[in-house]
N, C-alpha and C positions, 0 to 999 in steps of 0.2 A: 578743553574747549566746550562751552555750553552748547547743548543741542546737537552734539556729535555722537555718532554711533559706530561701533565695530560690527561689520557685516561679514558673515561667512558665506562665500559665494558657492552656489550649487555647482557641482562638476567634479571631474576626476582629480583636479589639482586642489591642494589646500590653500585657497586664496582668501585672505582676510584683509579687507580694506576699510578705511575710514570714510564715512559720509556724513553730511550735515542733514539734520532734520529740518524740513521747512517749517516756517512759523505756523503755529496753530495745529501742527501734527503731533499727536501724543502717541508714544510707542513704549513698549517694555521689552526686556530681554525675552527672546523666544518668539517674537512676532516675525511673520514672513513679510518680506518687502521686495519691491522691484527697484533696481538701481541701474544707473548708466555704467557701462563697462566698455571702454574703448569706443568703438563706433556703433555699438549695439546695446541692448539691455539684457539684464540678467536677473535671476531671482536668488534670494539668499535669506539667511536667518540672522537676526540681531543677537549678538552675544553679550555686548556691554553697551551701556549708555553713559555718556559724559566721562568716559575713562581714557579718551584719546589724548595724546600729547599736543601741545600747541605747535603749530607748524607755519612755515612761511608760505605754504601752498594753500590756496583756497580750495576747500573741500566741495566736491560735487554734491548736490542735494539728492536725497532719496526721491525716486520718482513717485512712488505711491506705496501705500500699505495694502498688502493682499488681504490681510485679516487684522482688524484692530486689536484682537485678543491674541495672546501668545498661544501657539500650538504646542509648545513645550514649556514646562515650568522652569523657573530659575534653578530649582533643585536638580532637575534633569540636566541642565547645562553644566552644573557643578559635577554631576555624575559623569558626563561626557568628558570633562577635563580630567577627572580622576582616571577614567579608562584610557585616555590618550597617553598619560604618563605611565600607567601600570602595564598596559598591553603593548605599548610602543606602536600605536596605530594613529594615523592622521585624524585630526578632529573632524574634518569634513566627512570622512568615511564613517565615523561613529554617528554623526548627526544624520547621515543618510540612512543608517540602520535604525536609528531611533524613530525617524519619521516615515511612516508607510508611504509607498509611492503614490497611493491614492490621495494622501494629504499633501505631500510635497509637490506633486505635479498639478498643473492647472487644468488638466483634462477632466477632472471630476469636480462635481459640486453637489450641493443638496438637491434632492429630487423633489419637485413641487407639482401641485395640480391646482386648478382653479376651483374655488368653492363659492357657491352662491349662498348668501345669508339674507334672511328677511329683515328689512328695515322697518317697514310699517305696512299694514294691510290697507287697501283702498276702502273708501267708505262704501256702504252697502249698494248705493246707486251705481258707483263706478265698477264695483265688483260684478254686479248683475250685467252691466253693459259688456264687460270683458267676457263673461260666460257665453254671451251670444255672438260677439264679434271676433273675439280672440280666445277660443276655448283652450288652446295650448297654454297661453299665458295664465289663464284662470287655474288650470291644473297645476302649473308650476308653483303658483302662490299657495295653493291649498296644500301641496306636499311640504313646502317650506314651513308653513304654519303648523303642520302636524308633526313633522320629523326633525325640524331644526336645520342647520346648515347641511347642504348636499353638494357633492362635487358635480361639475358640469358633465363629466363622463357618465355619472349615474343618472343624471337627468335626461340624457339622450345624446350627449356629445355635440357634433356639428349640426345635427338636425334641429337643435333648440337654440342655437347661437342667436338667431334673429329675435326670437321671443325674449330671451334673457336680456339682450341689448335694449329692447324696447322697455322692459320693466326696470332696467337699471337707469335709463334716461329719465323715466318717470319718477325715480326716487323710491320705488317700492322695494328694491333689493340692491345689494352691493356684491361685487365679485372681487375676491382677493386671492392671491396665491397662498397656498398652505403647504408646508413641508411634509413630505411623506417619508417615513422611516423605512429603510430597507432592512427588515428584521431577519437575521439568519435563522431564527426559530419560528418564523411565521407558519401558522397552521398547527403548531404543536400546542397541546393543552397541558398545563402544569397545575395539578391539583394541590391545593395548599396542604403542607405537612405540618405536624405539630412537634415541638421538641420532645425527644425521648427522655425517659428517666435515666440519669447517669449512674453508673456503678461507682464504687468508691475511688477506683483508679482514675476513671474519666473525670469525676468531680474534682479530684485533686489537680489534674492537668488543667481543667477549665479555670479553676480558681487561680492557679499560678499565672496563666495567660492574662486573665482579666486584671489581676493585681499589677502586672507589668504595664498593660495598656493604660491603666489609671495613673501609674507613676509618671508616665510621659505627659499626662495632662495636669500634673501638679503645678500650680502657678509659682510655687517656690523653687522649682527645679531650675538650676542655673544652666542655660543652654551652652555655656562655654565649658562647663565642668563635665566633659564627656565620661570621665572615670566613674561618675555617679549614676550613669544611665543604666537601666536594666539591661541585662545581657540577652542576646538571642537565645531562644529556647530550642533544644533538640528534643523532640517528642519521639522517643523510641518505643513504639508499640508493636507487639506481634501482629501478624496478619489477622484481620477480623476483630481487632481490639476496640473498634469504634472511634478511630481518629477523626473520621469525617464528621461524626456528631459533635465531637469536641470543637472542630473548626466552625461548624454552623452556629453553635451557641456562643462561642467566643466572638464570631462575626456580629451576631445580634447585639452583644454587649457593646461592641465598638460602635455600631450604628446608633445605638441608644445615646451615645455620647457625642453624636454629630460628626463622627469620623468615618472615612471610607475604608474599604477592605480590598486588598489585592490577593488573588488566589492563583498560584502558578501550578500547572500540571506538566509532566514531562512529555506526554504524547498527545497528539490530537485524538487518538483513540479514547483517551480518558476524558476529554473535554465534554462530549455529550452527556456522560453520566454525571460529571461534576456540575455541569450547567443545570441538569435536571434537579439535583439535590438542592442547589442554591435558589433556583427559580421557584421550586415548589415551596421551599421554606419562606422565601421573601416575596411570594406572589402578591401579597397584600400591599406591598410597597410601590405599587403603580409602575411595575417594570423597571426597577432600579438595578437590574443585573445586566451587565454588558459582557460581550464575548469578543476575544481577540485571538485569532490563530490564522495560519496560512491557507486554510481551506475556504475562508470567506471570499466572496467576490470583492472586487475593488470598491464597488458602491457600498456594500455592507461594511467593509472596513472603514471607509470614509465616514459613514454615519455613526458607527460605534465609537470611533476615535473622538469625534466632536461631541457626542453625548457625554463621554467621560470628561472631556476638557471643560464642558459647561457645568459639570457637577450634577447632571441629570441622572447619571448612573453611579450609585454609591458602592456597588460591588462589581469587581472586574474579575472574570475567570478567563484564563488563557494559557497558551504554551509559552515557551522561552522568551519570545520577544515582547510578551505582555509586561515584562519587568519595566518597560519604558512607558507604560500607560500613564497619560498626563493627569493623574488624580490630583486634585487641588490640595487635599488635606488627608493623606492616608494615616490611619491609626494602627493598622495591622497588616502585615504581609505574611502570607502562608505559602510555604514551598512544600508541596506534597510530593512524596517519593523523591526526596531530595538527593538520593544516591544515584539517580539515573544519569548516565553519561550523555543523554540527549539534551541536558541543560547546557552542554558545551556547544557553542556555535562552531560549525565546521568551516565556514568561509569567513575571511576577514571582514570585520574585526572578530577575532577568535575569543570572545568573552565567555565566561562561565556564569550562566544565569543565576545559579544558586548563590555564588559569591557576590554578584551584583545586587541581589536582593538584600544581603546583609549590609553591603555598603550603602545602598539607598535607604535602608532602615535607619542607619546612623545619620545620614544627611537629613532625612525627613523627621528625625526624632520620633520614630514609631517602633512598635514591637515587631520582631521577626520570629516566626515559628517554622522550624525545619522538621518535617515529619517523615518517618520511614520505619519499616519493620527491619530493614537491613541498612542502617546508616552508612554513608561513605566513611572510610577509615579516617579521612581528613576531618570530617565533622565530629566523629566519635573521639578523636584525639583532642580536638578543641574543647569538647565537653569534659574530658578527663583532666585536661590541664587548667580548667576553670574559665576559659574564654567564653564558653556557652554554659547555660544551665541545663542539666540533664533531667528530663522527666520520663519515667518509664510506665508503660502499660503492659503488664505481664500476662494478662488473661484476656480471652476473647469476650466481647461485650455480651454475647448471648449465653455465656457460661459453658459453652461447649469446649471440649478439649481440642488441642491442635491435631491435625490429621495424622494418621499413621503413615509413615513413609517406608516403602520397601525398595531395596536396590536390587536390580536384576543384572547379572553379569552377562553381557551380550556375547562374550567370547564363547560361552557354552551354547548359547542359542545358535550361533553361526555354525558351530560344529554339528549341531543337530540337523541343520538344513544343508549339510554337506558343502560348506564353504560359501553358499550363496548369501547375499545381503539380507540379514534378518531385520525386518521393519517392526513387526509386532511380536513380542515375546509371547510364549504360551500363557504366562501368568497374566499379562496385560489383556490378551484376547479373552481369556476366561472371565476375568473380572468385569470387562466391558459388557459381556453377554449378561452377567448377573444384574448389573446396574440398569441396563436397558430393559430387561424383562420386568424389573421393579418400577419402571416408569421414571427413573432418575436420569440425570444428564451427565455427559462426559466432556471434559476438555482435553484435547491432545495438543501438545506443544512441540514444534520443530522449527528451529531458527534457520531454515533454509528454504527459500521459495524456488519454484521451478519444478521440473520433473526429475532430472538427473544432474549430478554435480558436474560431470564432464563427459566427453566422448573420447574414448581411447582405443587405439589399435592394439590387439593382443599379439600381433606378429612383431612389429617394430617398436611398439611403446609410444608412438606419436599421440600427443594430446592436442585437440583442437583449441588453440588459444586466440585471444582477442588480438587483432592487428595493432591496436593502440595501447594495450595494457598487458603486463606480464602476468595474466591470470587466465585459467581455463574458461572457456565459454560454457554457460549453463544451458542445458536443453530444456525448452519449454514446449510441451506437447500441444497445448491449446493453440499456440501460435505457429507450431511446426517450425521453430526457429532456434538457432543457437544465439544466446543473448549474453552480453557482458554486463554484469551487475555494477560495474564501476562507471563506465562511460556510456552504456546503452547501445553499443555497436551490435548489429544483428547480422547473422549469416544463415544461409540455407544449410540444411543438414546434409552432409555428403553421403552418397550411397556407398562409397569405398574410402579407404584411407587416402588422404591427399598426398601422403609421402610414398607409401609402398603399394598402394592400390589394392590392398587386401579388402575383400568385401565383408569380412567378419568383424568390422569395427563395432565396439561395444559401449553401452552406456554404463557409467560408473557412479555409484552413490545414489542418493535419492533426496528429493525435495517434497514440498507440500503437495504438488500436483500428483506425484506418483503415490504418495500416501493416500490421497483422496481416492485414487483409482482402486487401490487395494482395499480400502474401507468399504467401498461400494460393493465389492465382491464378497467380502467377509460378512458384512452386515447389510444385506440387500434391502431389508425393510426399515432400516433406521433412516431418519431424516438428518442429512449431513450438510454442513456449510463449511466452506474454506474461507479464511480471512487472512490475507496477506497483501503486500503492496500491489499485486496484480489485480485482485478482486476488489480492492478498496479505491480504485482510481476514480470511479464515478462519484459525483457529489451525493452525499447522504447514504452511499452504499454501506459504509461502516456503521453508521448510526442505525440503519434499518436492520442490518444483520444482528447487531447486539440487541435491538428491541425485540426481534423475533425469537432470539435465544432466551431472553428474559420471559417472554410470553409462552415459552415451552413449545414453540412451533418447530424447534430444532432439537434433535437428540444429541448429536455429536458436533462439537465446534472444534475444528482443526485450524491452527493458526501459528503465526510467528510471534515476534515480541509484542505486537500490538494487543495480544490477549493475555500477556504474561503478568500484568500487574494492575492493581487498583480496582479491577472489575469485581462486582459483587452479585453473584447468582446463587440464591439460597438452595436451588434444587440440584446443584452440581455436587456429586459425592465422590467422583473419581477424576483425578488429574493424571495424565500420562505424559512423561517427558521422553521423547523417542530417541534422542541422541544427546546426552548430557555433555559429550566431549567436544562439541563443535567450538565452544568458546574457551575450553580449558587449555588448549595447546597453542593459542595464539602467541606471536612474538611480542608480548606485552607484560610488564611486571604486574599489571592489574588483572591478568587473566584469571587467576584463582579467585580474586575478590568478585569479579563479575559473574563467574560461574556460580559461586555460592549465593550471591544475591538473586540470580535468575532462578535457580532451583528453589530457593526459599519463597520467592514471589509466586512462581507458578504453583507450588504446593499450597500456598495460601488461598488459591481460588476454590479449593475443595473443602466441603464440610462447613459452609458458612451459614447453613440453616439449622433446622432441628435435627437432621440426620448426621451421623458421624461421617467424616471424610477419609478418603484413602488416596495415597499418591504412589505411583510406581515410576521409579527413575531407571531408565535403560542406559547403561554405560559400559564402555570397554575398560574403564579405569575405576573400578568400584572402591579402591582403597585410597583414592585421592582425598586429602583433607577437606577440600571444598565439598565433595559428595558426602563424606562421613559427618562433618559438622552440620551440614544442611539436613541430613537424615535425622539428627537428634535435636534440631531446632536450637542449636547452640551458637548464637552469634558471638558472644563474648569469648568462647573458646576459640572460635575461628580467628577473631580479631587478635587475640594474644599471640597465636603462632604466626600470624601474618605480620604483626608488628616486629617480631624477632627477625624475620626475613628482610623486611623493609629497612630496619635499622642497620642490619649487618651490611647491606649493600648501598646504604645512603639514598634511599628512594623516598618519595612523599609517603606519609605526611611529615617526615623528619627533615625534608628539604623541599625546595621548589624546583621543579624540572621544566625547562624550556627547550623547545625544539626549533632549530634553524634548518630550513629545507630549501635547497636550490633545485630548480626545475628548468629543463631545456630539452629541445628536440635533439641536440647533439650531446651524446653521453660524456665525452671527454671535457666539453666546455662546462657542463654542470658540475662535474667532479673538480675540475681545476678552480672554478669560482669559489667553491666551498673550501677547498684547501687554502686558497689565498686568504679568505676571510678568517679561517682558523689561525693562520699565522698572524694576521692583524689583531685578532682578539687576544692572542697570547701575549702581545706586547702591552706592557703596563697593566696586566690583569689585576684587578682589585683583589684583595685578600678575601677568602671565603668563597670564591667562585671556582668550581670544578669544571674544567673544559674537557669534553670527550674528544674522540677522533672522528673525522669525516668518514662516513660509511654509506654504502648503498642502502636505500630504504628497504624494509621487508618486502614491499611491493615495488621493485626497482623501476617499473615503467607504468605510467597511468595516464590516460587521455593523450597518448602519443608523446609524453614527456618523460625523460629519464629523471630520476629523483635521488638526491643524496641528502643525508641528514647529519646534523651535529647536535648532540645532547649536551646541554649546559645546566649545571645545578648550583644552587646557592641557598643559604639560609635567609638571605635578604633579597627578595624579589625585585625591589626597586633599584638596588645597586646593579643587579644583573641586567635588568631592562635598560637602565641608563647607559651602561657600558656598551651593550649591543647596539643601541641606537646611535651612540656617538661614533662607533666604528662604521656603521652602515651609512650615516650621513656624510662621512669623509671618504667613502669608497664609491667609485664610479663602476657600476656593473655593466657587463656586456648587454646590448639591447635584447639579445635572444634569451637571456636568463631572467627568470622571475624568482624572487626570494620571499619566503614566508617565515615570519617570526611568530611562534606560538608559545605564549607564556602560560604556564600551568597546563602543559599539553596533556591531552587524553588519548589521542589517536596516534599510535606509533607505527601504523601500517604503511 
């Protein structure tokens, strides 16, 4: 039917309806519209035009266009459809994730102010008369003649409205609204940087990327013959090998060819540094770098999104959700630290940002570069099998050697302290003293915030647990509260055991708050900063702390994962890992891989300047392969032994693993629902799908809900997803039960 459109209605239900476009109204897929729905109006997004079937029913017309230009591109709509099929997620939910709330809702708009512009100056006689009879009008005209257009607020606001109106009526000036950009980096100064000379390894990587970018621009390239497209590039470079400089120069090559660049980073902590690199390098391009991450205000996100959509920003830097940035013509997508599990979305739709970047690159016909010193085993396997091109950077860019890594067995340290919890080993404390005396900086890593891990009674063994989750409450001294790190529940600290009333209740374990307290006592003259989720809550707190550390106003930086990767501080010569075992014994087949990556990444923060670096790993399991291979900077050795384990037990990357989780406030109902689904899934099970047994989740209760899990594995993820969705669509679930399907699951807790 000509002039008909398919509209995806905003809301919790996946409603797609056909509407007619009124005569004279031009729209494209991705445009936002108002449409009639029953007895009210609704907003939605156009998915298709002219693709509806002829019908005996007369279609209702679209009420109005919210924006005549698409807020999402057609390629992004294709990506959304791919996600719906692969991840088994409703299309409306995906579109809601693609479009920031500030863009999707009508509560935000461009911020404007009124600007006065000189049209013409009065003749000398009239100007002289104004200077005597209306001196304020004369002053305004003189300012405009001298300085050009000026906002009414700068002219005096309400106090000059009458004078401005008189001058406007006389035709001497005009007043027009002008858009004000809400700049997330307003006030920051970015000094222009120049390209560095590349070493041979960097030069080879740069040329490989540029050749691939140019291949996509070849006019003879058949867009249908996808087998001839250049493959994604896995840039495997040791820490400090200069991957960022390769990204910057490759981005410039792409911009020179009129194409835009998307740069993804795993953590908001890395965004300020990456933004600084790109804005400094491209500062001469009239602010063509846009930023997208969750720390932006709604207004800032609204403005950045529309700058990207209009093509005003040719370079986009952002965290996971920036993979949906509406770049009109991307030529290069860079995924930095591609191994990070933070690229996996925790809430539905549970997409993998790194994988979506590869899919989007294929849809957009542009080059994708995945960079890491410790690539995910999935990406490394793709490189070894020929799906990706592998480019290695084996040396540090400055010619320095990789830092010396020492392993300290904390079992011996604990015995020295007569069974008490050892926080700083003698070796680490001594080395810190030497580095601080020499004016060098130290990074300490501990992946646990708070003061103590738990509060436990020595008499009866009772541990204070969250009322809503099956986890111990963590003691936070600054708040004097016991806090659940899953749901946020807080409780006062009991003076005695709630169970047996023994007053000798004890704190167990330690977190960053306790380490901070110890460091202040051991190094009283050192300038110390703690960086974790508690201290980084205020806007710009993270950026300011990192800036002070770079300016050497801080001697010791203590932090959690947000300081573990990607950061570059030339004066850091010692990195200490206080408890390397925290991630090693998690109930997850990726525990060893994550520990190896974390140790290698933290170690890489040391010795990035002219001075050699040193790393001290404190662990209770010094002979673990993750620790030993990290100690020798041997990624391929670790990968080989880990592949043997994964292949033996049929885990990714040799299969795709999906997780089906039932949640309910009634334990038996959650368990019964999953058992029923297991039985239904077993019926007519397609070949190649391995169905596990329903079991309680490792954290059996979270946010007040009991949780049961079912692991499903298959070589063919689409067959797996299709089978699960067919069973779920034919099953009526109890109202109290919620079900989550996670394709390519990363969190098994």
